[in-house]
Wavefront OBJ file of the C-alpha trace (Angstrom):
o trace
v 2.620 -13.930 1.684
v 4.289 -14.584 -1.846
v 1.928 -14.568 -4.632
v 2.952 -17.876 -5.618
v 1.649 -19.229 -2.521
v -1.332 -21.586 -2.603
v -4.500 -20.622 -1.087
v -8.080 -21.890 -0.684
v -10.480 -20.448 -3.401
v -11.762 -17.432 -1.576
v -8.265 -16.402 -0.230
v -6.898 -16.738 -3.674
v -9.194 -14.419 -5.041
v -8.411 -11.856 -2.247
v -4.870 -12.503 -2.984
v -5.200 -11.884 -6.680
v -6.338 -8.475 -5.868
v -3.180 -7.756 -3.638
v -0.626 -9.112 -6.076
v -0.757 -6.654 -8.833
v 0.824 -3.319 -8.287
v 4.468 -3.892 -7.238
v 6.145 -3.365 -10.750
v 3.969 -0.306 -11.836
v 3.413 2.191 -8.957
v 6.756 1.042 -7.287
v 8.398 2.239 -10.353
v 6.730 5.626 -10.060
v 8.618 6.299 -7.084
v 11.943 5.882 -8.449
v 14.083 8.925 -9.498
v 14.448 9.436 -13.256
v 18.077 9.829 -13.504
v 21.311 9.975 -11.676
v 21.879 9.103 -7.818
v 20.363 11.772 -5.612
v 21.849 12.844 -2.387
v 20.293 12.483 0.903
v 17.920 13.769 1.928
v 16.400 14.224 -1.435
v 12.407 13.998 -1.457
v 11.141 10.656 -2.380
v 8.158 11.865 -4.692
v 7.455 15.273 -6.310
v 4.561 16.908 -7.610
v 4.748 15.108 -11.095
v 4.965 11.553 -9.704
v 2.104 9.138 -10.129
v 1.982 8.658 -6.481
v 1.290 12.404 -5.889
v -1.511 12.318 -8.423
v -3.100 9.325 -6.689
v -3.111 11.066 -3.264
v 0.105 9.753 -1.885
v 2.486 12.162 -0.282
v 5.905 11.531 1.204
v 8.286 13.731 3.132
v 11.571 13.126 5.241
v 10.346 14.499 8.654
v 13.776 14.283 10.158
v 17.257 13.375 9.107
v 18.686 12.611 12.472
v 17.378 10.243 13.196
v 16.031 9.520 9.800
v 12.154 9.579 9.814
v 9.954 9.223 6.505
v 6.303 10.167 6.784
v 4.032 8.898 3.944
v 0.225 9.919 3.772
v -2.568 8.877 1.781
v -5.536 11.250 1.021
v -8.210 8.967 1.287
v -10.598 11.113 -1.040
v -8.143 11.657 -3.869
v -6.921 7.916 -3.549
v -10.373 6.562 -3.924
v -11.238 8.875 -6.839
v -8.307 7.225 -8.780
v -8.998 3.590 -7.876
v -10.660 3.359 -11.505
v -7.474 4.453 -12.949
v -5.568 1.915 -10.994
v -7.783 -0.675 -12.276
v -7.464 0.399 -15.840
v -3.818 0.485 -15.494
v -3.783 -2.983 -14.379
v -2.508 -2.138 -10.931
v -5.628 -3.470 -9.366
v -7.724 -6.533 -10.751
v -10.779 -5.820 -12.517
v -12.574 -7.679 -9.828
v -12.295 -4.363 -7.818
v -15.758 -2.936 -8.959
v -17.349 0.402 -8.087
v -19.347 -1.402 -5.379
v -16.240 -3.117 -3.815
v -14.258 0.235 -4.101
v -17.063 1.599 -1.486
v -17.241 -1.305 0.554
v -13.388 -1.780 1.207
v -11.247 1.896 1.358
v -8.981 0.636 3.985
v -8.411 -2.657 2.485
v -7.502 -0.921 -0.984
v -5.430 1.631 0.806
v -3.312 -1.145 2.660
v -2.933 -2.853 -0.606
v -1.433 -0.089 -2.495
v 0.756 0.909 0.564
v 2.277 -2.424 0.753
v 2.896 -2.196 -3.032
v 4.572 1.176 -2.790
v 6.433 0.934 0.566
v 9.422 -0.937 -1.204
v 9.982 1.672 -3.720
v 10.090 4.510 -0.985
v 12.648 2.203 1.084
v 14.633 1.567 -1.927
v 14.594 5.277 -3.043
v 15.878 6.308 0.342
v 18.618 4.063 0.851
v 20.004 4.475 -2.741
v 20.622 7.930 -1.928
v 24.299 9.184 -1.620
v 24.842 9.473 2.070
v 21.892 7.641 3.100
v 21.542 6.789 6.798
v 22.157 3.373 8.324
v 18.742 3.194 9.549
v 15.316 4.916 9.139
v 12.037 4.908 10.599
v 8.935 4.581 7.969
v 5.483 5.817 9.157
v 2.248 5.610 7.194
v -1.016 7.600 7.693
v -4.033 8.661 5.950
v -6.290 11.563 5.720
v -10.035 10.445 6.170
v -12.677 12.156 4.204
v -13.512 14.326 7.253
v -10.024 15.728 7.063
v -8.842 13.971 10.170
v -5.530 11.906 10.091
v -5.245 8.637 11.245
v -2.264 6.185 11.666
v -1.863 3.217 9.702
v 1.456 1.646 10.516
v 5.093 2.247 11.068
v 8.332 0.266 11.030
v 12.139 0.659 11.016
v 14.399 -0.498 8.142
v 18.403 -0.408 7.824
v 20.606 0.266 4.877
v 22.110 -3.397 5.528
v 18.569 -5.152 5.246
v 17.978 -3.096 2.109
v 21.475 -4.228 0.600
v 20.526 -7.918 1.105
v 17.444 -7.511 -0.854
v 17.400 -8.872 -4.795
v 15.514 -5.494 -5.980
v 15.571 -6.827 -9.433
v 13.407 -9.847 -8.563
v 11.206 -8.431 -5.751
v 8.085 -10.466 -4.923
v 5.226 -9.109 -3.041
v 5.896 -9.163 0.658
v 9.513 -10.073 0.291
v 10.546 -6.856 2.434
v 8.296 -7.709 5.400
v 10.316 -10.024 7.234
v 13.415 -7.837 7.260
v 11.502 -4.977 8.562
v 12.130 -4.159 12.351
v 9.858 -2.644 15.106
v 6.691 -3.028 12.950
v 3.536 -1.438 14.707
v 0.270 -1.541 13.081
v -2.351 0.835 14.420
v -5.188 -1.329 15.971
v -7.992 0.571 14.660
v -6.713 0.612 11.152
v -5.798 -3.204 11.630
v -9.449 -3.968 12.521
v -10.930 -2.094 9.598
v -8.466 -3.786 7.073
v -9.471 -7.070 8.581
v -13.063 -6.526 8.537
v -13.044 -5.247 4.999
v -11.022 -8.317 3.887
v -13.667 -10.612 5.351
v -16.148 -8.626 3.420
v -14.104 -8.702 0.219
v -13.670 -12.596 0.435
v -17.431 -13.292 1.115
v -18.399 -10.882 -1.804
v -16.003 -12.617 -4.201
v -16.610 -16.146 -2.967
v -20.238 -15.781 -3.554
v -19.574 -14.555 -7.236
v -22.338 -11.930 -6.876
v -22.612 -9.630 -9.969
v -21.105 -6.058 -9.121
v -24.334 -4.674 -8.501
v -25.429 -7.401 -5.881
v -22.646 -6.636 -3.419
v -23.275 -5.889 0.210
v -23.647 -2.338 0.822
v -20.625 -0.512 2.610
v -20.554 -0.977 6.427
v -23.041 -4.051 6.393
v -21.511 -6.862 8.757
v -19.894 -9.913 6.893
v -22.428 -12.757 6.785
v -25.527 -10.506 7.562
v -26.958 -11.030 3.952
v -29.425 -14.095 3.806
l 1 2 3 4 5 6 7 8 9 10 11 12 13 14 15 16 17 18 19 20 21 22 23 24 25 26 27 28 29 30 31 32 33 34 35 36 37 38 39 40 41 42 43 44 45 46 47 48 49 50 51 52 53 54 55 56 57 58 59 60 61 62 63 64 65 66 67 68 69 70 71 72 73 74 75 76 77 78 79 80 81 82 83 84 85 86 87 88 89 90 91 92 93 94 95 96 97 98 99 100 101 102 103 104 105 106 107 108 109 110 111 112 113 114 115 116 117 118 119 120 121 122 123 124 125 126 127 128 129 130 131 132 133 134 135 136 137 138 139 140 141 142 143 144 145 146 147 148 149 150 151 152 153 154 155 156 157 158 159 160 161 162 163 164 165 166 167 168 169 170 171 172 173 174 175 176 177 178 179 180 181 182 183 184 185 186 187 188 189 190 191 192 193 194 195 196 197 198 199 200 201 202 203 204 205 206 207 208 209 210 211 212 213 214 215 216 217
């Protein structure tokens, strides 16, 4: 959904949380100078993405496969920095951060994915197609799948990267598969966030993490 789409009040507030990070963190995935040759790593130890718990690696070159992983513990510890930097809205209070970790991880992966795709397909000798797979490491150390999709260099070359809007890349991705468990968690947290914001509660008066939507009197 483009950021300019009209939406009901509660959906608009949730959308406001989603439509913030495209230029900032996406730019952090780009290479500083020159045109690298495939397969150059998409991020390094000095990148903002790495500092915030996001790792990438080209797991296979033939066929091409890029694996992107979020360390949930590191990521959540840096959410206040994302808010301070303007990548996430100030409505993302500490209470809301605890309530919606999967929602926030999904938001940021949606924002940074175009940068990773662009960084890959602008490399010299980039393949004609690549598979991209997202996962996250939970606080207990266990990995969990988020989603995966295929993207082609031809589709990349038809995108106006200088004027990319939130969600513009989604229709041209192929074979998109979202992990059912992750999808359920994101959807539940989205409902909780919508309810919390629609009620205009003070930050300290949000439903506690894990409480079912609508359980409050």
